All heavy atoms as TSV, in Angstrom:
chain	resi	resn	atom	element	x	y	z
A	1	MET	N	N	100.399	78.655	-4.799
A	1	MET	CA	C	99.466	79.034	-5.666
A	1	MET	C	C	98.122	78.783	-4.852
A	1	MET	O	O	97.905	78.007	-4.052
A	1	MET	CB	C	99.289	77.937	-6.892
A	1	MET	CG	C	98.183	78.360	-7.739
A	1	MET	SD	S	98.489	77.531	-9.350
A	1	MET	CE	C	97.357	76.164	-9.201
A	2	GLU	N	N	97.232	79.856	-4.928
A	2	GLU	CA	C	95.979	79.766	-4.209
A	2	GLU	C	C	94.863	79.004	-4.938
A	2	GLU	O	O	95.049	78.752	-6.118
A	2	GLU	CB	C	95.359	81.239	-4.144
A	2	GLU	CG	C	96.071	82.174	-3.187
A	2	GLU	CD	C	95.317	83.380	-2.963
A	2	GLU	OE1	O	94.125	83.342	-2.982
A	2	GLU	OE2	O	95.946	84.421	-2.746
A	3	LYS	N	N	94.119	78.261	-4.085
A	3	LYS	CA	C	93.056	77.395	-4.659
A	3	LYS	C	C	91.980	78.125	-5.303
A	3	LYS	O	O	91.686	79.257	-4.826
A	3	LYS	CB	C	92.456	76.559	-3.506
A	3	LYS	CG	C	93.313	75.540	-2.892
A	3	LYS	CD	C	92.579	74.678	-1.869
A	3	LYS	CE	C	93.445	73.544	-1.320
A	3	LYS	NZ	N	92.720	72.683	-0.363
A	4	LYS	N	N	91.402	77.649	-6.240
A	4	LYS	CA	C	90.189	78.219	-6.897
A	4	LYS	C	C	89.055	77.913	-6.026
A	4	LYS	O	O	88.968	76.873	-5.351
A	4	LYS	CB	C	89.930	77.742	-8.386
A	4	LYS	CG	C	91.050	78.160	-9.297
A	4	LYS	CD	C	90.732	77.817	-10.698
A	4	LYS	CE	C	91.856	78.278	-11.479
A	4	LYS	NZ	N	91.559	78.109	-13.012
A	5	VAL	N	N	88.023	78.734	-5.993
A	5	VAL	CA	C	86.829	78.533	-5.236
A	5	VAL	C	C	85.664	78.173	-6.175
A	5	VAL	O	O	85.490	78.800	-7.123
A	5	VAL	CB	C	86.414	79.800	-4.343
A	5	VAL	CG1	C	85.250	79.661	-3.713
A	5	VAL	CG2	C	87.580	80.314	-3.525
A	6	VAL	N	N	85.054	77.169	-5.742
A	6	VAL	CA	C	83.834	76.623	-6.308
A	6	VAL	C	C	82.602	76.619	-5.446
A	6	VAL	O	O	82.600	76.228	-4.301
A	6	VAL	CB	C	84.111	75.180	-6.889
A	6	VAL	CG1	C	82.893	74.550	-7.547
A	6	VAL	CG2	C	85.323	75.076	-7.694
A	7	LEU	N	N	81.457	77.173	-6.078
A	7	LEU	CA	C	80.233	77.122	-5.261
A	7	LEU	C	C	79.307	76.166	-5.806
A	7	LEU	O	O	79.116	76.345	-7.160
A	7	LEU	CB	C	79.601	78.439	-5.235
A	7	LEU	CG	C	78.169	78.716	-4.827
A	7	LEU	CD1	C	78.079	78.358	-3.298
A	7	LEU	CD2	C	77.520	80.027	-5.217
A	8	ILE	N	N	78.894	75.224	-5.151
A	8	ILE	CA	C	77.966	74.151	-5.670
A	8	ILE	C	C	76.629	74.153	-4.725
A	8	ILE	O	O	76.742	73.953	-3.610
A	8	ILE	CB	C	78.573	72.812	-5.522
A	8	ILE	CG1	C	79.785	72.734	-6.331
A	8	ILE	CG2	C	77.561	71.798	-6.070
A	8	ILE	CD1	C	80.620	71.504	-6.255
A	9	THR	N	N	75.543	74.344	-5.342
A	9	THR	CA	C	74.374	74.337	-4.693
A	9	THR	C	C	73.765	72.977	-4.696
A	9	THR	O	O	73.979	72.107	-5.601
A	9	THR	CB	C	73.272	75.333	-5.278
A	9	THR	OG1	O	73.042	74.940	-6.709
A	9	THR	CG2	C	73.794	76.790	-5.285
A	10	GLY	N	N	72.985	72.652	-3.599
A	10	GLY	CA	C	72.453	71.304	-3.424
A	10	GLY	C	C	73.380	70.267	-3.410
A	10	GLY	O	O	73.333	69.164	-3.805
A	11	ALA	N	N	74.514	70.552	-2.613
A	11	ALA	CA	C	75.699	69.725	-2.659
A	11	ALA	C	C	75.806	68.695	-1.548
A	11	ALA	O	O	76.882	68.213	-1.266
A	11	ALA	CB	C	77.004	70.521	-2.645
A	12	THR	N	N	74.636	68.616	-0.689
A	12	THR	CA	C	74.781	67.726	0.499
A	12	THR	C	C	74.367	66.333	0.159
A	12	THR	O	O	74.566	65.439	1.019
A	12	THR	CB	C	73.964	68.302	1.590
A	12	THR	OG1	O	72.596	68.350	1.141
A	12	THR	CG2	C	74.497	69.710	2.029
A	13	ARG	N	N	73.915	66.043	-1.050
A	13	ARG	CA	C	73.441	64.684	-1.323
A	13	ARG	C	C	73.351	64.544	-2.916
A	13	ARG	O	O	73.404	65.438	-3.474
A	13	ARG	CB	C	72.222	64.254	-0.677
A	13	ARG	CG	C	71.054	65.158	-1.065
A	13	ARG	CD	C	69.805	65.033	-0.175
A	13	ARG	NE	N	68.749	66.028	-0.321
A	13	ARG	CZ	C	67.689	65.776	-0.961
A	13	ARG	NH1	N	67.346	64.508	-1.446
A	13	ARG	NH2	N	66.743	66.752	-1.273
A	14	GLY	N	N	73.179	63.344	-3.330
A	14	GLY	CA	C	73.022	63.036	-4.580
A	14	GLY	C	C	73.991	63.531	-5.667
A	14	GLY	O	O	75.325	63.479	-5.474
A	15	ILE	N	N	73.466	64.170	-6.770
A	15	ILE	CA	C	74.341	64.538	-7.827
A	15	ILE	C	C	75.167	65.718	-7.405
A	15	ILE	O	O	76.421	65.768	-7.720
A	15	ILE	CB	C	73.559	65.081	-9.094
A	15	ILE	CG1	C	72.621	63.856	-9.672
A	15	ILE	CG2	C	74.303	65.874	-10.037
A	15	ILE	CD1	C	71.678	64.288	-10.734
A	16	GLY	N	N	74.787	66.611	-6.470
A	16	GLY	CA	C	75.577	67.779	-5.982
A	16	GLY	C	C	76.595	67.324	-5.263
A	16	GLY	O	O	77.806	67.782	-5.318
A	17	ALA	N	N	76.473	66.333	-4.456
A	17	ALA	CA	C	77.554	65.730	-3.591
A	17	ALA	C	C	78.544	65.040	-4.545
A	17	ALA	O	O	79.757	65.191	-4.249
A	17	ALA	CB	C	77.003	64.766	-2.604
A	18	ALA	N	N	78.084	64.365	-5.524
A	18	ALA	CA	C	79.089	63.687	-6.435
A	18	ALA	C	C	79.902	64.630	-7.126
A	18	ALA	O	O	81.193	64.537	-7.341
A	18	ALA	CB	C	78.392	62.780	-7.426
A	19	ILE	N	N	79.323	65.830	-7.492
A	19	ILE	CA	C	79.969	66.904	-8.247
A	19	ILE	C	C	81.181	67.483	-7.356
A	19	ILE	O	O	82.219	67.743	-7.711
A	19	ILE	CB	C	78.993	68.001	-8.760
A	19	ILE	CG1	C	78.125	67.392	-9.944
A	19	ILE	CG2	C	79.677	69.195	-9.284
A	19	ILE	CD1	C	76.968	68.271	-10.323
A	20	ALA	N	N	80.646	67.707	-6.038
A	20	ALA	CA	C	81.611	68.235	-4.982
A	20	ALA	C	C	82.833	67.326	-4.922
A	20	ALA	O	O	84.063	67.883	-4.886
A	20	ALA	CB	C	80.895	68.369	-3.770
A	21	GLU	N	N	82.555	66.103	-4.864
A	21	GLU	CA	C	83.845	65.160	-4.739
A	21	GLU	C	C	84.747	65.208	-5.969
A	21	GLU	O	O	85.923	65.125	-5.779
A	21	GLU	CB	C	83.261	63.710	-4.543
A	21	GLU	CG	C	82.698	63.465	-3.265
A	21	GLU	CD	C	83.449	64.009	-2.060
A	21	GLU	OE1	O	84.658	63.589	-1.930
A	21	GLU	OE2	O	82.854	64.592	-1.105
A	22	GLN	N	N	84.117	65.412	-7.087
A	22	GLN	CA	C	85.048	65.635	-8.243
A	22	GLN	C	C	85.717	66.900	-8.230
A	22	GLN	O	O	87.004	66.864	-8.677
A	22	GLN	CB	C	84.155	65.600	-9.629
A	22	GLN	CG	C	83.430	64.172	-9.869
A	22	GLN	CD	C	84.656	63.190	-10.168
A	22	GLN	OE1	O	85.576	63.350	-10.914
A	22	GLN	NE2	N	84.477	62.023	-9.352
A	23	PHE	N	N	85.280	67.972	-7.841
A	23	PHE	CA	C	85.965	69.215	-7.761
A	23	PHE	C	C	87.048	69.043	-6.590
A	23	PHE	O	O	88.160	69.586	-6.812
A	23	PHE	CB	C	85.041	70.426	-7.472
A	23	PHE	CG	C	84.483	70.921	-8.718
A	23	PHE	CD1	C	83.221	70.776	-9.187
A	23	PHE	CD2	C	85.236	71.775	-9.364
A	23	PHE	CE1	C	82.641	71.363	-10.244
A	23	PHE	CE2	C	84.786	72.332	-10.627
A	23	PHE	CZ	C	83.526	72.081	-11.026
A	24	GLN	N	N	86.798	68.287	-5.523
A	24	GLN	CA	C	87.649	68.155	-4.400
A	24	GLN	C	C	88.906	67.459	-4.932
A	24	GLN	O	O	90.024	67.691	-4.404
A	24	GLN	CB	C	87.050	67.351	-3.304
A	24	GLN	CG	C	87.881	67.325	-1.963
A	24	GLN	CD	C	87.845	68.712	-1.281
A	24	GLN	OE1	O	86.734	69.278	-1.009
A	24	GLN	NE2	N	89.021	69.213	-1.264
A	25	THR	N	N	88.740	66.511	-5.890
A	25	THR	CA	C	90.096	65.778	-6.311
A	25	THR	C	C	90.905	66.691	-7.123
A	25	THR	O	O	92.025	66.380	-7.392
A	25	THR	CB	C	89.592	64.590	-7.117
A	25	THR	OG1	O	88.861	65.114	-8.308
A	25	THR	CG2	C	88.709	63.568	-6.243
A	26	ARG	N	N	90.412	67.817	-7.496
A	26	ARG	CA	C	91.242	68.764	-8.203
A	26	ARG	C	C	91.725	69.972	-7.370
A	26	ARG	O	O	92.174	71.004	-7.965
A	26	ARG	CB	C	90.361	69.431	-9.361
A	26	ARG	CG	C	90.010	68.293	-10.396
A	26	ARG	CD	C	88.924	68.806	-11.435
A	26	ARG	NE	N	88.700	67.967	-12.480
A	26	ARG	CZ	C	88.037	66.708	-12.374
A	26	ARG	NH1	N	87.584	66.372	-11.191
A	26	ARG	NH2	N	87.886	65.955	-13.454
A	27	ASP	N	N	91.703	69.852	-6.078
A	27	ASP	CA	C	92.395	70.578	-5.054
A	27	ASP	C	C	91.812	72.116	-5.187
A	27	ASP	O	O	92.492	73.038	-5.323
A	27	ASP	CB	C	93.898	70.653	-5.381
A	27	ASP	CG	C	94.535	71.270	-4.061
A	27	ASP	OD1	O	94.236	71.110	-2.968
A	27	ASP	OD2	O	95.647	71.925	-4.274
A	28	MET	N	N	90.452	72.073	-5.072
A	28	MET	CA	C	89.885	73.436	-5.079
A	28	MET	C	C	89.021	73.536	-3.795
A	28	MET	O	O	88.597	72.569	-3.132
A	28	MET	CB	C	88.802	73.443	-6.205
A	28	MET	CG	C	89.454	73.302	-7.559
A	28	MET	SD	S	88.142	73.441	-8.896
A	28	MET	CE	C	89.262	73.431	-10.287
A	29	PHE	N	N	88.937	74.812	-3.290
A	29	PHE	CA	C	88.112	75.075	-2.075
A	29	PHE	C	C	86.539	75.231	-2.406
A	29	PHE	O	O	86.257	75.828	-3.361
A	29	PHE	CB	C	88.613	76.541	-1.549
A	29	PHE	CG	C	87.765	76.752	-0.200
A	29	PHE	CD1	C	88.213	76.190	0.983
A	29	PHE	CD2	C	86.661	77.575	-0.201
A	29	PHE	CE1	C	87.426	76.362	2.146
A	29	PHE	CE2	C	85.912	77.754	1.021
A	29	PHE	CZ	C	86.264	77.163	2.116
A	30	LEU	N	N	85.819	74.310	-1.732
A	30	LEU	CA	C	84.497	74.220	-2.024
A	30	LEU	C	C	83.562	74.983	-1.001
A	30	LEU	O	O	83.793	74.758	0.069
A	30	LEU	CB	C	84.108	72.747	-1.992
A	30	LEU	CG	C	84.927	71.788	-2.934
A	30	LEU	CD1	C	84.374	70.456	-2.816
A	30	LEU	CD2	C	84.859	72.371	-4.515
A	31	ILE	N	N	82.538	75.687	-1.582
A	31	ILE	CA	C	81.488	76.265	-0.743
A	31	ILE	C	C	80.278	75.447	-1.194
A	31	ILE	O	O	79.926	75.562	-2.425
A	31	ILE	CB	C	81.380	77.820	-0.961
A	31	ILE	CG1	C	82.689	78.561	-0.770
A	31	ILE	CG2	C	80.167	78.338	-0.294
A	31	ILE	CD1	C	82.625	79.992	-0.900
A	32	LEU	N	N	79.650	74.754	-0.228
A	32	LEU	CA	C	78.698	73.900	-0.607
A	32	LEU	C	C	77.313	74.272	0.159
A	32	LEU	O	O	77.450	74.649	1.346
A	32	LEU	CB	C	79.024	72.506	-0.341
A	32	LEU	CG	C	80.458	72.094	-0.852
A	32	LEU	CD1	C	80.952	70.858	-0.101
A	32	LEU	CD2	C	80.362	71.974	-2.294
A	33	THR	N	N	76.189	74.269	-0.629
A	33	THR	CA	C	74.964	74.568	0.140
A	33	THR	C	C	73.949	73.453	0.158
A	33	THR	O	O	74.141	72.456	-0.690
A	33	THR	CB	C	74.167	75.722	-0.609
A	33	THR	OG1	O	73.716	75.221	-1.891
A	33	THR	CG2	C	75.163	76.920	-0.879
A	34	GLY	N	N	73.119	73.676	1.109
A	34	GLY	CA	C	72.149	72.598	1.406
A	34	GLY	C	C	70.939	73.240	2.114
A	34	GLY	O	O	71.245	74.366	2.729
A	35	THR	N	N	69.888	72.659	2.361
A	35	THR	CA	C	68.747	73.395	3.054
A	35	THR	C	C	68.520	72.956	4.458
A	35	THR	O	O	67.777	73.561	5.183
A	35	THR	CB	C	67.431	73.110	2.264
A	35	THR	OG1	O	67.154	71.703	2.254
A	35	THR	CG2	C	67.452	73.745	0.864
A	36	ASN	N	N	69.152	71.924	4.930
A	36	ASN	CA	C	69.006	71.399	6.296
A	36	ASN	C	C	70.047	71.869	7.240
A	36	ASN	O	O	71.080	71.421	7.160
A	36	ASN	CB	C	68.873	69.872	6.258
A	36	ASN	CG	C	68.632	69.250	7.667
A	36	ASN	OD1	O	69.029	69.759	8.684
A	36	ASN	ND2	N	67.860	68.145	7.666
A	37	PRO	N	N	69.754	72.893	8.141
A	37	PRO	CA	C	70.709	73.400	8.987
A	37	PRO	C	C	71.466	72.353	9.934
A	37	PRO	O	O	72.664	72.412	10.136
A	37	PRO	CB	C	69.958	74.500	9.811
A	37	PRO	CG	C	68.720	74.758	9.014
A	37	PRO	CD	C	68.383	73.573	8.285
A	38	ASP	N	N	70.690	71.380	10.441
A	38	ASP	CA	C	71.251	70.439	11.282
A	38	ASP	C	C	72.279	69.603	10.591
A	38	ASP	O	O	73.504	69.242	11.009
A	38	ASP	CB	C	70.177	69.566	11.979
A	38	ASP	CG	C	69.377	70.339	12.949
A	38	ASP	OD1	O	69.843	71.255	13.621
A	38	ASP	OD2	O	68.175	69.858	13.053
A	39	HIS	N	N	71.955	69.203	9.361
A	39	HIS	CA	C	72.750	68.357	8.499
A	39	HIS	C	C	74.042	69.218	8.098
A	39	HIS	O	O	75.150	68.678	8.063
A	39	HIS	CB	C	72.039	67.875	7.173
A	39	HIS	CG	C	72.820	66.810	6.367
A	39	HIS	ND1	N	73.138	65.701	6.808
A	39	HIS	CD2	C	73.256	67.064	5.122
A	39	HIS	CE1	C	73.875	64.957	5.839
A	39	HIS	NE2	N	73.885	65.868	4.862
A	40	ILE	N	N	73.878	70.490	7.840
A	40	ILE	CA	C	75.046	71.320	7.403
A	40	ILE	C	C	75.886	71.443	8.580
A	40	ILE	O	O	77.212	71.362	8.382
A	40	ILE	CB	C	74.392	72.704	7.019
A	40	ILE	CG1	C	73.623	72.602	5.701
A	40	ILE	CG2	C	75.546	73.666	6.854
A	40	ILE	CD1	C	74.308	72.173	4.481
A	41	ARG	N	N	75.363	71.697	9.898
A	41	ARG	CA	C	76.219	71.704	11.003
A	41	ARG	C	C	77.071	70.529	11.096
A	41	ARG	O	O	78.286	70.547	11.320
A	41	ARG	CB	C	75.445	71.892	12.225
A	41	ARG	CG	C	76.245	72.113	13.502
A	41	ARG	CD	C	75.309	72.311	14.632
A	41	ARG	NE	N	74.287	71.279	14.875
A	41	ARG	CZ	C	74.341	70.046	15.159
A	41	ARG	NH1	N	75.562	69.627	15.461
A	41	ARG	NH2	N	73.399	69.220	15.250
A	42	LYS	N	N	76.585	69.274	10.941
A	42	LYS	CA	C	77.249	68.035	11.076
A	42	LYS	C	C	78.423	67.928	9.998
A	42	LYS	O	O	79.457	67.452	10.326
A	42	LYS	CB	C	76.262	66.935	11.042
A	42	LYS	CG	C	75.393	66.764	12.224
A	42	LYS	CD	C	74.364	65.715	12.223
A	42	LYS	CE	C	73.449	65.726	13.372
A	42	LYS	NZ	N	72.289	64.803	13.205
A	43	LEU	N	N	77.958	68.300	8.803
A	43	LEU	CA	C	79.003	68.247	7.717
A	43	LEU	C	C	80.122	69.137	8.023
A	43	LEU	O	O	81.298	68.760	7.680
A	43	LEU	CB	C	78.272	68.526	6.337
A	43	LEU	CG	C	77.207	67.527	5.917
A	43	LEU	CD1	C	76.590	68.126	4.706
A	43	LEU	CD2	C	77.916	66.291	5.368
A	44	ASN	N	N	79.884	70.366	8.474
A	44	ASN	CA	C	81.011	71.328	8.718
A	44	ASN	C	C	81.886	70.762	9.938
A	44	ASN	O	O	83.165	70.984	9.857
A	44	ASN	CB	C	80.441	72.679	9.141
A	44	ASN	CG	C	80.161	73.462	7.882
A	44	ASN	OD1	O	80.986	73.360	6.924
A	44	ASN	ND2	N	79.132	74.299	7.936
A	45	GLU	N	N	81.221	70.060	10.850
A	45	GLU	CA	C	82.038	69.525	11.882
A	45	GLU	C	C	83.063	68.414	11.450
A	45	GLU	O	O	84.150	68.399	11.976
A	45	GLU	CB	C	81.086	68.845	12.882
A	45	GLU	CG	C	80.454	69.885	13.808
A	45	GLU	CD	C	79.317	69.186	14.773
A	45	GLU	OE1	O	79.290	67.953	14.715
A	45	GLU	OE2	O	78.677	69.932	15.501
A	46	LYS	N	N	82.698	67.751	10.300
A	46	LYS	CA	C	83.605	66.692	9.779
A	46	LYS	C	C	84.425	67.218	8.716
A	46	LYS	O	O	85.643	66.628	8.440
A	46	LYS	CB	C	82.764	65.568	9.152
A	46	LYS	CG	C	81.967	64.780	10.164
A	46	LYS	CD	C	81.187	63.747	9.380
A	46	LYS	CE	C	79.798	63.385	9.838
A	46	LYS	NZ	N	79.102	62.407	9.044
A	47	ALA	N	N	84.102	68.415	8.180
A	47	ALA	CA	C	84.880	68.955	7.039
A	47	ALA	C	C	86.239	69.469	7.377
A	47	ALA	O	O	86.244	70.129	8.380
A	47	ALA	CB	C	84.019	69.913	6.167
A	48	ASN	N	N	87.177	69.432	6.490
A	48	ASN	CA	C	88.452	70.026	6.611
A	48	ASN	C	C	88.247	71.523	6.202
A	48	ASN	O	O	87.913	71.847	5.053
A	48	ASN	CB	C	89.485	69.465	5.816
A	48	ASN	CG	C	90.839	70.206	5.778
A	48	ASN	OD1	O	90.914	71.368	6.260
A	48	ASN	ND2	N	91.831	69.493	5.299
A	49	PRO	N	N	88.327	72.603	7.127
A	49	PRO	CA	C	88.029	73.924	6.823
A	49	PRO	C	C	88.836	74.550	5.709
A	49	PRO	O	O	88.588	75.670	5.198
A	49	PRO	CB	C	88.084	74.649	8.169
A	49	PRO	CG	C	88.956	73.776	8.938
A	49	PRO	CD	C	88.766	72.315	8.541
A	50	GLU	N	N	90.041	73.950	5.410
A	50	GLU	CA	C	90.887	74.380	4.392
A	50	GLU	C	C	90.434	73.897	2.976
A	50	GLU	O	O	90.958	74.208	1.957
A	50	GLU	CB	C	92.308	74.035	4.646
A	50	GLU	CG	C	92.767	74.754	5.889
A	50	GLU	CD	C	94.285	74.457	6.172
A	50	GLU	OE1	O	94.910	73.763	5.179
A	50	GLU	OE2	O	94.763	74.618	7.337
A	51	GLU	N	N	89.471	72.896	2.978
A	51	GLU	CA	C	89.030	72.343	1.672
A	51	GLU	C	C	87.622	72.579	1.326
A	51	GLU	O	O	87.207	72.782	0.215
A	51	GLU	CB	C	89.323	70.867	1.743
A	51	GLU	CG	C	90.596	70.326	1.905
A	51	GLU	CD	C	90.666	68.812	1.949
A	51	GLU	OE1	O	89.681	68.113	2.097
A	51	GLU	OE2	O	91.829	68.375	1.930
A	52	ARG	N	N	86.726	72.786	2.378
A	52	ARG	CA	C	85.278	72.993	2.113
A	52	ARG	C	C	84.533	73.651	3.418
A	52	ARG	O	O	85.026	73.558	4.314
A	52	ARG	CB	C	84.693	71.732	1.741
A	52	ARG	CG	C	84.675	70.611	2.695
A	52	ARG	CD	C	83.798	69.401	2.476
A	52	ARG	NE	N	84.427	68.752	1.168
A	52	ARG	CZ	C	83.793	67.905	0.480
A	52	ARG	NH1	N	82.643	67.470	0.837
A	52	ARG	NH2	N	84.229	67.333	-0.518
A	53	HIS	N	N	83.478	74.296	2.908
A	53	HIS	CA	C	82.643	74.924	3.893
A	53	HIS	C	C	81.121	74.728	3.487
A	53	HIS	O	O	80.905	75.064	2.235
A	53	HIS	CB	C	82.895	76.409	4.186
A	53	HIS	CG	C	82.060	76.989	5.220
A	53	HIS	ND1	N	82.135	76.717	6.543
A	53	HIS	CD2	C	81.055	77.878	5.047
A	53	HIS	CE1	C	81.259	77.416	7.202
A	53	HIS	NE2	N	80.594	78.160	6.330
A	54	TYR	N	N	80.242	74.321	4.353
A	54	TYR	CA	C	78.849	74.180	3.907
A	54	TYR	C	C	78.068	75.347	4.458
A	54	TYR	O	O	78.323	75.937	5.617
A	54	TYR	CB	C	78.327	72.794	4.556
A	54	TYR	CG	C	78.902	71.614	4.029
A	54	TYR	CD1	C	80.115	71.050	4.512
A	54	TYR	CD2	C	78.240	70.990	2.861
A	54	TYR	CE1	C	80.504	69.804	3.952
A	54	TYR	CE2	C	78.665	69.843	2.337
A	54	TYR	CZ	C	79.842	69.275	2.830
A	54	TYR	OH	O	80.358	68.098	2.333
A	55	ILE	N	N	76.991	75.655	3.799
A	55	ILE	CA	C	76.166	76.840	4.191
A	55	ILE	C	C	74.716	76.334	4.005
A	55	ILE	O	O	74.379	75.746	2.964
A	55	ILE	CB	C	76.338	78.123	3.349
A	55	ILE	CG1	C	77.772	78.533	3.463
A	55	ILE	CG2	C	75.403	79.195	3.580
A	55	ILE	CD1	C	78.169	79.696	2.395
A	56	ALA	N	N	73.971	76.566	5.026
A	56	ALA	CA	C	72.542	76.258	4.946
A	56	ALA	C	C	71.775	77.489	4.340
A	56	ALA	O	O	71.758	78.553	4.905
A	56	ALA	CB	C	71.853	75.987	6.346
A	57	VAL	N	N	71.172	77.201	3.125
A	57	VAL	CA	C	70.453	78.240	2.485
A	57	VAL	C	C	69.384	77.591	1.588
A	57	VAL	O	O	69.546	76.559	0.918
A	57	VAL	CB	C	71.454	79.188	1.628
A	57	VAL	CG1	C	72.079	78.351	0.557
A	57	VAL	CG2	C	70.598	80.305	1.069
A	58	ASP	N	N	68.206	78.315	1.666
A	58	ASP	CA	C	67.081	77.848	0.681
A	58	ASP	C	C	66.887	78.964	-0.255
A	58	ASP	O	O	66.437	79.968	0.072
A	58	ASP	CB	C	65.850	77.569	1.526
A	58	ASP	CG	C	64.661	77.170	0.655
A	58	ASP	OD1	O	64.713	77.212	-0.523
A	58	ASP	OD2	O	63.710	76.641	1.236
A	59	PHE	N	N	67.300	78.734	-1.533
A	59	PHE	CA	C	67.210	79.745	-2.486
A	59	PHE	C	C	65.863	80.202	-2.920
A	59	PHE	O	O	65.605	81.237	-3.588
A	59	PHE	CB	C	68.076	79.442	-3.773
A	59	PHE	CG	C	69.565	79.348	-3.473
A	59	PHE	CD1	C	70.223	78.296	-3.290
A	59	PHE	CD2	C	70.212	80.684	-3.312
A	59	PHE	CE1	C	71.585	78.306	-2.927
A	59	PHE	CE2	C	71.557	80.681	-3.172
A	59	PHE	CZ	C	72.324	79.442	-2.810
A	60	LEU	N	N	64.872	79.391	-2.575
A	60	LEU	CA	C	63.469	79.591	-2.801
A	60	LEU	C	C	62.835	80.483	-1.797
A	60	LEU	O	O	61.692	81.013	-2.030
A	60	LEU	CB	C	62.633	78.333	-2.966
A	60	LEU	CG	C	63.215	77.474	-4.275
A	60	LEU	CD1	C	62.340	76.104	-4.272
A	60	LEU	CD2	C	63.040	78.102	-5.539
A	61	ASP	N	N	63.461	80.726	-0.660
A	61	ASP	CA	C	62.999	81.558	0.465
A	61	ASP	C	C	63.514	82.890	0.472
A	61	ASP	O	O	64.706	83.057	0.868
A	61	ASP	CB	C	63.183	80.650	1.716
A	61	ASP	CG	C	62.555	81.485	3.055
A	61	ASP	OD1	O	62.119	82.675	2.866
A	61	ASP	OD2	O	62.620	80.835	4.060
A	62	LYS	N	N	62.773	83.894	0.094
A	62	LYS	CA	C	63.298	85.268	0.086
A	62	LYS	C	C	63.937	85.633	1.403
A	62	LYS	O	O	64.833	86.485	1.474
A	62	LYS	CB	C	62.318	86.251	-0.553
A	62	LYS	CG	C	62.138	86.015	-2.045
A	62	LYS	CD	C	61.030	87.131	-2.493
A	62	LYS	CE	C	60.614	86.712	-3.910
A	62	LYS	NZ	N	59.531	87.768	-4.421
A	63	ASN	N	N	63.179	85.376	2.433
A	63	ASN	CA	C	63.641	85.784	3.914
A	63	ASN	C	C	64.947	85.088	4.117
A	63	ASN	O	O	65.846	85.696	4.813
A	63	ASN	CB	C	62.593	85.401	4.944
A	63	ASN	CG	C	61.291	86.116	4.758
A	63	ASN	OD1	O	61.333	87.313	4.289
A	63	ASN	ND2	N	60.203	85.497	4.890
A	64	ASN	N	N	65.136	83.910	3.586
A	64	ASN	CA	C	66.518	83.224	3.926
A	64	ASN	C	C	67.641	83.876	3.243
A	64	ASN	O	O	68.758	83.943	3.662
A	64	ASN	CB	C	66.307	81.715	3.465
A	64	ASN	CG	C	67.509	80.917	3.914
A	64	ASN	OD1	O	68.350	80.528	3.159
A	64	ASN	ND2	N	67.549	80.688	5.217
A	65	LEU	N	N	67.315	84.403	2.007
A	65	LEU	CA	C	68.392	85.061	1.188
A	65	LEU	C	C	68.808	86.415	1.738
A	65	LEU	O	O	69.851	86.861	1.433
A	65	LEU	CB	C	67.895	85.181	-0.297
A	65	LEU	CG	C	67.737	83.847	-0.987
A	65	LEU	CD1	C	67.115	84.003	-2.316
A	65	LEU	CD2	C	69.000	83.152	-1.013
A	66	SER	N	N	67.926	87.013	2.435
A	66	SER	CA	C	68.214	88.425	2.985
A	66	SER	C	C	69.448	88.248	3.977
A	66	SER	O	O	70.170	89.374	4.197
A	66	SER	CB	C	67.007	89.036	3.681
A	66	SER	OG	O	66.660	88.210	4.897
A	67	GLU	N	N	69.741	87.156	4.517
A	67	GLU	CA	C	70.939	87.063	5.343
A	67	GLU	C	C	72.198	87.201	4.665
A	67	GLU	O	O	73.375	87.472	5.335
A	67	GLU	CB	C	70.839	85.677	6.079
A	67	GLU	CG	C	69.731	85.416	6.856
A	67	GLU	CD	C	69.672	84.022	7.359
A	67	GLU	OE1	O	70.730	83.230	7.469
A	67	GLU	OE2	O	68.610	83.495	7.900
A	68	PHE	N	N	72.189	87.034	3.334
A	68	PHE	CA	C	73.431	87.183	2.491
A	68	PHE	C	C	73.404	88.515	1.825
A	68	PHE	O	O	74.174	88.953	1.158
A	68	PHE	CB	C	73.483	85.999	1.527
A	68	PHE	CG	C	73.507	84.702	2.195
A	68	PHE	CD1	C	72.373	83.933	2.223
A	68	PHE	CD2	C	74.724	84.184	2.701
A	68	PHE	CE1	C	72.298	82.576	2.855
A	68	PHE	CE2	C	74.681	83.016	3.350
A	68	PHE	CZ	C	73.509	82.196	3.424
């Protein structure tokens, strides 16, 4: 059975990170966003690529969104 995919914005700290951990315990693939590219890079280095992937994106910056 394939994993369900969950997108959580603001998931690198605080409430977003706590929500991500709850979904992780349910065996789902997580796409997690945050605004700090250096922090995102470090998180991806530690993350299991079969369980989660972090993306650096600022949803308030229109130029940043054009990459997607």
